[in-house]
C-alpha positions as a printed Julia matrix, in Angstrom:
334×3 Matrix{Float64}:
 28.81  48.53    6.56
 28.97  46.7     9.9
 25.93  44.59   10.76
 25.56  44.48   14.53
 23.96  41.65   16.5
 20.66  42.38   18.27
 21.03  43.96   21.7
 18.81  41.4    23.37
 19.78  37.82   22.57
 18.53  34.73   24.45
 20.94  33.58   27.15
 21.21  30.17   25.45
 22.68  31.76   22.32
 25.04  33.93   24.36
 26.36  30.81   26.09
 26.83  29.07   22.75
 28.84  32.04   21.46
 30.94  32.18   24.62
 31.84  28.47   24.45
 32.88  28.67   20.78
 34.84  31.85   21.55
 36.79  30.1    24.32
 37.53  27.19   21.95
 38.85  29.57   19.27
 40.93  31.28   21.96
 42.25  27.92   23.14
 43.73  26.95   19.78
 44.64  30.34   18.33
 45.81  32.32   21.36
 46.42  29.95   24.27
 49.59  28.24   22.92
 51.66  31.47   22.69
 50.17  32.67   25.98
 51.27  29.44   27.68
 54.79  29.88   26.3
 54.98  33.48   27.49
 53.71  32.55   30.95
 56.14  29.65   31.22
 59.13  31.8    30.23
 57.93  34.74   32.34
 57.68  32.64   35.48
 61.38  31.87   35.2
 62.09  35.49   36.14
 59.83  35.53   39.19
 59.92  34.0    42.65
 57.77  31.17   41.25
 60.59  29.85   39.04
 60.71  26.69   41.14
 57.27  25.67   39.84
 58.68  25.86   36.32
 61.48  23.52   37.32
 58.93  21.04   38.7
 56.88  21.29   35.52
 60.01  20.82   33.38
 60.71  17.57   35.25
 57.09  16.51   34.67
 57.39  17.39   30.97
 60.53  15.29   30.66
 58.92  12.29   32.36
 55.67  12.66   30.41
 57.09  13.66   27.02
 56.07  10.44   25.27
 52.42  10.46   26.39
 51.06  12.1    23.2
 52.62   9.19   21.31
 51.15   6.64   23.75
 47.43   7.21   23.5
 47.28  10.59   25.21
 45.32  11.03   28.45
 41.58  11.01   27.75
 39.46  12.57   30.48
 35.84  11.43   30.18
 34.63  14.08   32.63
 36.01  16.88   30.46
 34.88  15.23   27.22
 31.33  14.94   28.58
 31.11  18.45   30.02
 27.98  20.44   29.22
 30.0   23.17   27.44
 30.37  20.91   24.41
 26.59  20.71   24.06
 26.59  24.49   23.71
 29.35  24.27   21.11
 27.38  21.66   19.18
 24.22  23.78   19.27
 25.99  26.94   18.06
 26.2   25.69   14.46
 24.49  23.13   15.04
 26.55  19.95   14.55
 24.99  16.51   14.15
 26.58  13.07   13.87
 24.98  10.52   11.53
 25.62   6.79   11.82
 25.23   4.61    8.73
 26.69   1.34   10.05
 27.78  -0.34   13.26
 31.36  -0.32   14.5
 32.46  -3.56   16.16
 33.91  -2.76   19.64
 36.25  -5.74   19.32
 38.0   -4.09   16.36
 40.29  -1.08   16.0
 39.66   1.5    13.28
 41.39   4.2    11.25
 38.91   6.9    10.29
 39.67   9.37    7.52
 37.92  12.64    8.36
 37.05  14.87    5.38
 37.23  17.75    4.77
 39.81  19.32    7.06
 38.09  22.71    7.07
 39.87  25.79    8.39
 40.02  24.71   12.04
 38.7   21.1    12.0
 35.75  22.11   14.14
 33.63  19.14   13.07
 36.43  16.66   13.74
 37.13  18.05   17.2
 33.51  18.3    18.34
 32.62  14.8    17.14
 35.76  12.89   18.16
 37.2   14.81   21.13
 33.97  15.59   22.98
 30.61  13.99   23.68
 28.79  17.03   22.34
 27.23  15.01   19.52
 27.01  11.78   21.51
 29.7    9.71   19.81
 29.83   7.11   22.6
 26.05   6.7    22.53
 26.02   6.1    18.78
 29.08   3.85   18.86
 29.16   2.14   22.27
 32.43   0.52   23.22
 34.48   2.71   20.85
 37.06   5.17   22.22
 37.77   7.95   19.73
 41.05   9.81   19.23
 42.05  12.59   16.85
 45.52  13.35   15.5
 47.02  16.82   15.45
 50.34  18.6    14.86
 53.29  17.55   17.02
 54.24  21.12   17.82
 51.21  21.46   20.12
 52.6   18.78   22.42
 55.73  20.8    23.14
 53.8   23.82   24.44
 53.86  23.85   28.27
 50.47  23.49   29.98
 48.6   23.56   26.65
 49.71  20.01   25.84
 48.17  18.72   29.06
 44.88  20.43   28.26
 44.46  19.07   24.73
 45.42  15.52   25.69
 42.35  15.42   27.95
 40.13  15.31   24.87
 42.01  12.49   23.2
 44.21  14.49   20.85
 47.32  12.53   19.9
 50.38  13.04   17.73
 49.93  12.56   13.99
 53.16  10.51   13.79
 52.78   6.94   12.57
 54.25   5.67   15.87
 51.42   7.35   17.76
 48.72   5.89   15.52
 50.36   2.46   15.57
 50.35   2.49   19.39
 46.57   2.91   19.48
 45.92   0.39   16.72
 48.08  -2.15   18.56
 45.91  -2.08   21.68
 44.54  -5.52   22.41
 40.8   -5.98   22.76
 39.89  -3.41   20.12
 37.41  -0.6    20.62
 39.67   2.23   19.45
 39.16   4.63   16.57
 41.85   7.07   15.4
 40.52   9.99   13.39
 42.89  11.55   10.87
 42.14  14.77    9.0
 43.9   13.36    5.97
 44.06  16.57    3.92
 46.03  18.34    6.64
 47.26  21.92    6.39
 47.49  21.79    2.61
 43.75  21.17    2.39
 43.01  23.84    5.02
 44.73  26.42    2.83
 42.42  25.66   -0.1
 39.19  25.56    1.93
 36.38  27.55    0.33
 32.65  27.67    1.18
 30.78  25.24   -1.03
 33.96  23.56   -2.29
 34.52  19.82   -2.01
 38.14  19.49   -3.11
 40.07  16.97   -1.02
 43.83  16.45   -0.73
 43.8   12.66   -0.78
 45.24  11.2    -3.98
 48.82  11.06   -2.65
 47.94  10.53    1.03
 48.48   6.8     1.6
 50.22   6.57    4.97
 46.97   5.92    6.84
 46.14   3.16    4.36
 49.45   1.43    5.02
 48.92   1.66    8.8
 45.45   0.12    8.47
 46.91  -2.8     6.53
 49.81  -3.32    8.93
 47.44  -3.57   11.91
 44.38  -5.07   10.25
 42.34  -2.04   11.34
 39.04  -1.26    9.64
 38.98   1.85    7.43
 36.12   4.23    8.14
 35.34   7.05    5.68
 33.82  10.12    7.33
 32.49  13.14    5.47
 31.47  16.28    7.31
 28.98  18.28    5.25
 29.18  22.0     5.99
 32.65  22.04    7.58
 34.01  24.12    4.69
 31.27  26.73    5.04
 32.18  28.14    8.46
 34.62  30.78    7.25
 35.25  32.91    4.19
 38.77  32.4     2.9
 40.92  35.19    1.5
 42.66  34.39   -1.75
 46.4   33.68   -1.56
 47.63  34.89   -4.92
 51.2   33.88   -5.88
 52.51  37.44   -5.52
 50.89  38.12   -2.19
 53.28  38.52    0.8
 51.08  36.36    3.0
 51.63  33.34    0.77
 55.38  33.78    1.14
 55.02  34.02    4.91
 52.75  30.94    5.01
 55.16  28.92    2.87
 58.09  29.86    5.11
 56.17  29.02    8.26
 55.14  25.64    6.86
 58.68  24.85    5.72
 60.29  25.74    9.07
 57.67  24.63   11.6
 55.3   22.37    9.71
 52.33  24.7    10.29
 50.76  27.68    8.65
 47.97  30.19    9.17
 45.21  30.28    6.54
 43.9   33.76    5.76
 40.25  33.52    6.76
 37.52  35.5     8.4
 34.09  34.89    9.85
 31.9   36.96   12.12
 32.49  38.78   15.37
 30.96  38.32   18.81
 28.68  41.38   18.68
 28.6   41.96   14.92
 28.23  39.74   11.87
 30.57  41.47    9.39
 34.1   40.46   10.34
 35.92  38.46   12.99
 37.36  35.08   13.89
 34.16  33.48   15.1
 32.78  30.85   12.68
 29.46  31.51   11.02
 26.41  29.75   12.47
 26.03  27.22    9.7
 25.0   23.57   10.13
 27.52  20.72   10.05
 26.4   17.15    9.47
 29.1   14.55    9.95
 28.28  11.22    8.28
 30.19   8.12    9.41
 30.38   5.59    6.62
 30.45   1.8     6.64
 33.86   0.43    7.68
 36.0   -1.3     5.08
 37.34  -4.64    6.32
 41.13  -4.74    6.07
 43.17  -7.97    6.32
 46.21  -7.72    8.56
 49.28  -7.45    6.37
 52.42  -6.72    8.45
 54.48  -5.85    5.36
 52.08  -4.58    2.67
 53.36  -4.1    -0.85
 52.86  -0.83   -2.71
 50.34  -2.58   -4.93
 48.25  -3.63   -1.91
 48.38  -0.1    -0.52
 47.35   1.41   -3.87
 44.49  -1.07   -4.29
 43.04  -0.33   -0.85
 43.56   3.39   -1.36
 41.51   3.27   -4.57
 38.76   1.39   -2.79
 38.76   3.92    0.04
 38.38   6.84   -2.36
 35.53   5.03   -4.1
 33.73   4.35   -0.8
 34.2    7.97    0.28
 32.77   9.18   -3.04
 29.8    6.82   -2.66
 29.18   8.15    0.85
 29.24  11.72   -0.43
 26.91  10.96   -3.35
 24.44   9.06   -1.15
 23.96  11.96    1.27
 24.8   15.19   -0.56
 21.24  16.1    -1.61
 20.06  15.91    2.03
 22.6   18.55    3.01
 22.11  21.09    0.22
 24.94  20.04   -2.08
 23.97  20.55   -5.75
 23.25  17.38   -7.68
 25.96  18.14  -10.27
 28.69  18.67   -7.64
 31.06  15.78   -6.9
 34.15  15.16   -4.8
 37.39  16.26   -6.41
 40.6   14.52   -5.34
 44.0   16.1    -5.72
């Protein structure tokens, strides 16, 4: 039975819903729309604008690998406050970050749509710059987004950058420090296994970010976002189900996939693609000091990786009871 939302809802809540709806639209619908518009314009009298944009795309093609194009006006826009208040999302600081240093931050868990990562690191909705003055935050995402006309220019404004090691290395090489690159380490594989209440992380074999931290002497910052896995219900992908085959093929060919998930609707609470209104608390842990090692050995990488997992586990254990995680539940690495 469908549970409908009340007819009369405060304007504040309507605005929160609208802002989250436009964000969902931006990442789930806007990329194909931009492609269709770009191709469609080629068959109209406005084809010349496409040619101009194609020249711009050629000249600007490396920007996502060169620190993107952060726009502080857009990042600080009031709409992100509404997005933060929808859930709500809060950012917790446990230690200072030195603005003269660069950092690699592992963001866990990935969640279905990385809503916590985006809101905290690509906007000022939760006040990242106020909590960590002098630190410019970036977030990595799939390369395919940066080849979508128009859409690429929009997402770069928030500080989204390519997940390639060259892109991360460019930011970590900036002199003067004050840069933090957030990486949703579990990636798509973790997104596919997301379940409400689960704390299973794809991390045991993910060591590329550790190697980059060593090569550049960048501090390692563990971040755990409590509640990020609770925003959607996730349909089960059984081995014989056709959707799993389709997802596997999509991941193999394009490096992306579409998790089967559902949440609530705009005017009803039973089914839809809107996330549930459930709190997210993102806790930023104490940075791990990393000595600069231009050519780290596998042993050095493994040692630092083990320490990172231990620090992440300690962060989780220290805060889990505050955010309604059962005492007997622990992080599981795979």
